[in-house]
N, C-alpha and C positions, 0 to 999 in steps of 0.2 A: 503494500499500500504505499502510496506517495504521500508526502506531507500535505500537499493540497488536498487530497482526498480524505485524510484524517481531519484535517480542519473542517472541511465540508460536513463530515459525519457528526462532528462535535456540534456544529451550528445546527444541524437538523436535530440533534438531541435536545439542545437547549430550547429550540422553538417548539418542539412537542411538549416539553415540560410546561412552557408558558401557556400553550393551547389547553392543556388538560387543567391547569390551575384556573384559567379563565372559565372554563366550562364548569368547573366545580362551583365557583362563586356565582355564575349565572343560575345554576340549579338551586343553590341555596337562597338566592334572591327570589327566585320564582315560587319556591315552597315556603317562603316566609321565615326561614331560619336565619336570615341574615338581612339586616336593615339597609336602606339606601346609603345611610351615613356611614355604615361599616363597610359596605361595598366600595364606596368612594375611597376609602382609606386603604383597601387592600393592595399590597404591592404587585400582585399579578396583573391588575387591571389599569396600571398607571399609563400604559401606552395604547390603551383601548379608547376609541371614540365614545364620547358621552352617550350619544344616541343609542348605540349598541347595548350599553350597560343598562340604560333605562328601560329599553325594550325587553330586557330579560325578565321584567316584573310580570306577575300574573296579570293578565287582562290589559296589557300595554302593548301598543303597536306604534308604528312610525308616526301616524297622525296625532295620537295621544302625547307622545313625546314632543313633537313639534308645537303642539298647542301649550303644553306645560312650559316649555322653554320660551315660547313667544310671549307668554304672560308676564315673564320676568322683565321685559322691556318697558312695561308700563307701571313698574313699581316705582317708589321714590326711595332712594335713588335707583335709577334703572340698572339692570344687570343684563348685559348681552352675552349669552353663550350659544355658540353655534353647536349643533348636534354632531358635528364632525371633529370638534376639539377634543384633544386628548385629555384623559382625566387627570393625568399628572400635571398638565399645564393649568389647572384651575386654581385660582386663589381661594383663601379660606372664605372670603365673603360670597364668592360664587358657589362654592360647595354647599354653604348654608342656605343660600337661596334655592339651590337645586332640591335640597332635602325638604325645604318648606313647600316648594311647588309640588313635589311628589305627594306630600301629606295632604295638601288642599285637593288634589286631583282624585284621591281615593274617597273622599267624602261624598 
């Protein structure tokens, strides 16, 4: 095996570990054993888009995510978060606003 193929296999192994960890977080979020706040702090989802993480909640789809994030723009002060933005790039204020928006949408 060449060093390049070893490096390639190592990268594939790391990518598979990340995929499995993300899948586990999404399953826990869907069945309610993990809150949105806890999911936003999980290290495995820091490079994942916000929209995909929020869609993992039970009875949430792309439209509900878009509406919840869109409502944040009309708050005072406004919070603008794209559903394509990575979770790790969010500020504490944006994370708190997303948690509040998810709580309001389930009522």
